[in-house]
C-alpha positions, 0 to 999 in steps of 0.5 A: 507467489507472496509479497515482497519487502519494500515493493510496489505492487498494482491492485487488481481493482484500480479504483478500489481506494478512489473517492470524492473526497480524497481523490483518485488514482490510488491505485498502488500499494506499497508494503510495509515491514518485513513481510517476504513470503505473507499472503496478507500484510499491511500496504500504504495505499498509493498513487503513481508517484508513492503519495500516500492516500490522505484517507490512509496515512495514520497507518497501513491497511491489510491487503491480500496478495490475491488483490495485487496484480504485476510488482512495478518498477516504481522506487518505495518511497514510504519504507521508513514511514511510521505508523500513527500511534493513535490506537496502538499500544 
């Protein structure tokens, strides 16, 4: 199996992106861009409502397919969200 575009997955480690500064509950990732068939791809770290983790809102982060569990029925809400321009050329 591999990633599909416009899909929300549960993280196998639901506490991976939890922290004191930005809160808890960011236990899902939403794929970014055309990632069909990829085993590592950029994803937005999100909670169950689709809110992007405040510490990672500037850019999606690379995620391995081995680190995600099942697909969810959650509707992706960040498909059109753009990466921050800072640091990209």
